[in-house]
C-alpha positions as CSV (number, residue, x, y, z in Angstrom):
1,X,-29.1,64.2,53.2
2,X,-32.6,64.7,54.6
3,X,-35.5,63.3,52.7
4,X,-38.9,65.0,52.5
5,X,-41.7,62.6,53.5
6,X,-43.6,61.3,50.5
7,X,-47.4,61.1,50.7
8,X,-49.4,58.6,48.7
9,X,-51.5,60.0,45.9
10,X,-55.3,59.5,46.0
11,X,-56.2,55.8,46.0
12,X,-58.6,54.4,43.3
13,X,-59.7,50.8,43.1
14,X,-60.9,49.0,40.0
15,X,-62.9,45.8,40.2
16,X,-63.1,44.4,36.7
17,X,-61.8,41.9,34.1
18,X,-58.3,41.6,32.7
19,X,-57.9,42.4,29.0
20,X,-54.9,40.4,27.6
21,X,-54.7,42.9,24.7
22,X,-54.1,45.8,27.2
23,X,-56.7,48.2,25.7
24,X,-59.7,47.8,28.1
25,X,-60.5,46.3,31.5
26,X,-58.1,46.3,34.4
27,X,-55.2,47.4,32.1
28,X,-57.0,50.4,30.8
29,X,-58.2,51.4,34.3
30,X,-54.7,51.3,35.8
31,X,-53.2,53.3,32.9
32,X,-55.9,55.9,33.2
33,X,-55.4,56.2,37.0
34,X,-51.6,56.6,36.5
35,X,-52.1,59.2,33.8
36,X,-54.4,61.3,36.0
37,X,-52.1,61.2,39.1
38,X,-53.8,58.6,41.3
39,X,-52.6,55.3,42.7
40,X,-54.5,52.5,41.0
41,X,-55.3,49.2,42.7
42,X,-57.1,46.2,41.2
43,X,-59.5,43.4,42.1
44,X,-59.6,41.0,39.1
45,X,-63.1,39.4,38.7
46,X,-62.5,37.7,35.4
47,X,-59.7,36.9,32.9
48,X,-60.4,37.4,29.2
49,X,-58.5,36.1,26.2
50,X,-58.9,39.0,23.7
51,X,-57.1,40.9,21.1
52,X,-57.9,43.6,18.5
53,X,-60.3,41.2,16.7
54,X,-62.5,40.3,19.7
55,X,-62.9,38.2,22.8
56,X,-62.0,34.6,22.3
57,X,-63.0,33.5,25.8
58,X,-63.4,34.5,29.5
59,X,-63.2,32.8,32.8
60,X,-64.6,34.3,36.0
61,X,-62.6,33.9,39.3
62,X,-64.1,32.1,42.2
63,X,-66.1,34.3,44.6
64,X,-63.7,33.7,47.4
65,X,-60.9,35.0,45.4
66,X,-62.8,38.2,44.5
67,X,-63.8,38.7,48.1
68,X,-60.3,38.1,49.4
69,X,-58.9,40.7,47.0
70,X,-61.5,43.2,48.1
71,X,-60.8,42.5,51.8
72,X,-57.0,42.8,51.3
73,X,-57.1,46.2,49.7
74,X,-59.9,47.8,51.7
75,X,-58.8,46.6,55.1
76,X,-55.2,47.7,54.8
77,X,-54.8,50.4,52.2
78,X,-58.3,51.9,51.9
79,X,-59.8,53.7,48.9
80,X,-60.8,57.2,47.9
81,X,-62.9,56.0,44.9
82,X,-64.0,52.7,43.4
83,X,-64.8,51.8,39.8
84,X,-66.4,48.5,38.6
85,X,-66.3,47.0,35.2
86,X,-66.8,43.5,33.9
87,X,-68.2,41.4,36.8
88,X,-69.2,38.4,34.7
89,X,-71.8,36.6,36.9
90,X,-74.6,37.1,39.3
91,X,-72.7,35.7,42.4
92,X,-69.7,38.0,41.7
93,X,-72.0,41.0,41.3
94,X,-73.6,40.2,44.6
95,X,-70.3,39.9,46.4
96,X,-69.1,43.2,45.0
97,X,-72.3,45.0,45.8
98,X,-72.3,43.7,49.4
99,X,-68.7,45.0,50.0
100,X,-69.3,48.3,48.3
101,X,-72.5,49.0,50.3
102,X,-70.2,49.2,53.4
103,X,-67.7,51.5,51.7
104,X,-68.1,55.3,52.0
105,X,-66.0,56.1,48.9
106,X,-67.7,57.2,45.7
107,X,-68.5,54.3,43.5
108,X,-68.5,54.5,39.7
109,X,-70.4,51.6,38.1
110,X,-69.8,50.8,34.5
111,X,-72.3,48.0,33.8
112,X,-70.3,46.2,31.2
113,X,-72.4,43.9,29.2
114,X,-70.7,43.6,25.8
115,X,-67.3,44.2,24.3
116,X,-66.5,46.7,21.6
117,X,-66.7,43.8,19.1
118,X,-70.2,42.7,20.3
119,X,-69.0,39.8,22.4
120,X,-71.1,39.2,25.6
121,X,-69.3,39.8,28.9
122,X,-72.2,39.4,31.3
123,X,-74.0,36.1,32.1
124,X,-77.8,36.4,31.9
125,X,-78.2,35.8,35.7
126,X,-75.9,38.8,36.3
127,X,-78.2,41.3,34.7
128,X,-80.8,40.9,37.5
129,X,-78.0,41.2,40.1
130,X,-76.6,44.4,38.5
131,X,-80.1,45.9,38.4
132,X,-81.2,45.0,41.9
133,X,-78.0,44.9,44.0
134,X,-75.3,47.0,42.3
135,X,-77.3,50.0,41.0
136,X,-78.6,51.0,44.4
137,X,-75.0,51.4,45.8
138,X,-73.7,53.5,42.9
139,X,-72.7,57.1,43.0
140,X,-72.5,57.3,39.2
141,X,-73.7,54.7,36.7
142,X,-72.2,55.0,33.1
143,X,-74.2,52.9,30.7
144,X,-74.0,53.1,27.0
145,X,-77.3,52.9,25.0
146,X,-77.2,49.1,24.7
147,X,-76.7,48.7,28.4
148,X,-79.5,51.1,29.1
149,X,-81.8,48.9,27.1
150,X,-80.5,45.8,28.8
151,X,-81.1,47.2,32.3
152,X,-84.3,49.2,31.8
153,X,-85.9,48.2,28.5
154,X,-85.7,51.8,27.3
155,X,-84.4,52.1,23.7
156,X,-82.9,55.4,22.8
157,X,-83.0,56.4,19.2
158,X,-82.2,60.2,19.4
159,X,-80.8,62.8,21.7
160,X,-84.2,63.8,23.4
161,X,-84.4,60.1,24.4
162,X,-81.4,60.5,26.7
163,X,-83.5,62.1,29.4
164,X,-86.0,59.2,29.5
165,X,-83.0,56.8,29.7
166,X,-81.5,58.7,32.6
167,X,-84.8,58.7,34.5
168,X,-85.2,54.9,34.0
169,X,-81.6,54.2,35.2
170,X,-82.1,56.5,38.3
171,X,-85.2,54.5,39.2
172,X,-82.8,51.6,39.9
173,X,-81.2,53.5,42.7
174,X,-78.0,55.3,41.8
175,X,-77.3,58.9,42.8
176,X,-76.3,60.0,39.2
177,X,-76.8,58.5,35.7
178,X,-74.4,59.3,32.9
179,X,-76.0,58.1,29.7
180,X,-73.4,57.8,26.9
181,X,-74.9,58.9,23.6
182,X,-71.9,58.5,21.4
183,X,-73.6,56.0,19.1
184,X,-76.4,58.4,18.2
185,X,-76.3,60.4,14.9
186,X,-74.7,63.9,15.1
187,X,-72.2,65.3,17.6
188,X,-71.6,62.9,20.5
189,X,-73.6,64.0,23.5
190,X,-73.6,62.4,27.0
191,X,-76.3,63.3,29.6
192,X,-75.6,63.5,33.3
193,X,-78.6,63.6,35.6
194,X,-79.4,63.2,39.3
195,X,-83.2,63.6,39.1
196,X,-82.9,67.4,39.4
197,X,-79.7,68.7,37.9
198,X,-79.0,68.0,34.2
199,X,-75.7,68.4,32.4
200,X,-74.9,67.7,28.8
201,X,-71.4,67.1,27.5
202,X,-70.6,67.3,23.9
203,X,-67.3,66.5,22.1
204,X,-66.1,66.4,18.5
205,X,-66.5,63.1,16.7
206,X,-63.0,61.9,15.7
207,X,-62.6,59.9,12.5
208,X,-60.7,57.1,14.3
209,X,-61.9,53.5,14.5
210,X,-59.4,52.7,17.2
211,X,-61.6,53.2,20.2
212,X,-61.2,50.0,22.3
213,X,-61.5,50.8,26.0
214,X,-63.4,54.0,25.9
215,X,-66.0,53.0,28.4
216,X,-63.5,51.6,30.9
217,X,-61.3,54.6,30.5
218,X,-64.2,57.1,31.0
219,X,-65.4,55.4,34.2
220,X,-61.8,55.2,35.6
221,X,-61.2,58.8,34.8
222,X,-64.4,59.9,36.6
223,X,-63.3,57.8,39.7
224,X,-59.8,59.3,39.5
225,X,-61.1,62.9,39.4
226,X,-63.6,62.2,42.3
227,X,-60.6,60.9,44.3
228,X,-58.7,64.1,43.5
229,X,-61.6,66.1,45.0
230,X,-63.9,67.1,42.2
231,X,-67.6,67.0,42.5
232,X,-69.5,64.7,40.2
233,X,-70.2,67.2,37.3
234,X,-66.6,68.5,37.5
235,X,-65.2,64.9,37.5
236,X,-67.3,64.0,34.5
237,X,-66.3,67.1,32.6
238,X,-62.6,66.5,33.2
239,X,-62.9,62.8,32.4
240,X,-64.6,63.6,29.1
241,X,-61.7,65.9,28.1
242,X,-59.2,63.2,28.9
243,X,-61.2,60.5,27.0
244,X,-61.7,62.7,24.0
245,X,-58.0,63.3,23.7
246,X,-57.3,59.5,24.2
247,X,-59.8,58.7,21.4
248,X,-58.2,61.2,19.0
249,X,-54.8,59.6,19.7
250,X,-56.1,56.0,19.4
251,X,-53.7,53.8,17.4
252,X,-53.8,50.6,15.3
253,X,-52.9,47.4,17.1
254,X,-53.2,43.9,15.5
255,X,-55.6,43.4,12.6
256,X,-58.7,44.9,14.2
257,X,-59.8,47.7,16.5
258,X,-56.9,49.3,18.3
259,X,-57.0,51.0,21.8
260,X,-57.4,54.6,22.8
261,X,-54.1,56.2,23.9
262,X,-54.1,56.4,27.7
263,X,-50.7,58.2,27.6
264,X,-51.6,60.9,25.1
265,X,-50.9,63.8,27.5
266,X,-47.4,62.5,28.0
267,X,-46.8,62.9,24.3
268,X,-48.9,66.0,23.6
């Protein structure tokens, strides 16, 4: 019996922290990539001990371990898109930024600074490195409002403030800024801006507290759709649809905040 040659799906790399509870981080990224038809690969920058109640601790990996993982994947397999999440410390941010600067694939930077429960995930020295080294190599940066304030000093209190936030983030060097406005009053609105073109994405607000992993999932979905051939606005639109469905299907886990459902389309 003759076999038809099998071709690899688009290749997406996540550089982030491991979430032992499975709702965010590397685990959420790989689930998202699989759900959207891409092959997910991972560089683990930190290991967290966390569950539905919060983050009990985290440990960053040595810089040489992060660099070795990056070199292994990129030199042999290659990438069609890259997504970064929790990078923990300044030295790790610098290593990742240096490698990504030499990579042609689109780069989605999720500047993770705090967990869903309010636990810090970024050392103070890393904020400067994210601002000065990682932002300039980004294709799309996806900060929430707290991360916007951390990186730029701009505090957004209403929807009109999203534009000022986007301009402040773009001043740090990325090609596009996606400002996530879900924590503002009213219908959730995200603003995508490249300095000239502006797109607003709205979605229904689901009455579901189980939203752990939304930021990781959105950034990974954008990276996946870029790897599949979408342009940036198209990738963000499709990623938003996927995340909105995942939030609606989020389920309880443990005694605290449960995760979004990365496999909701398999059960729809």
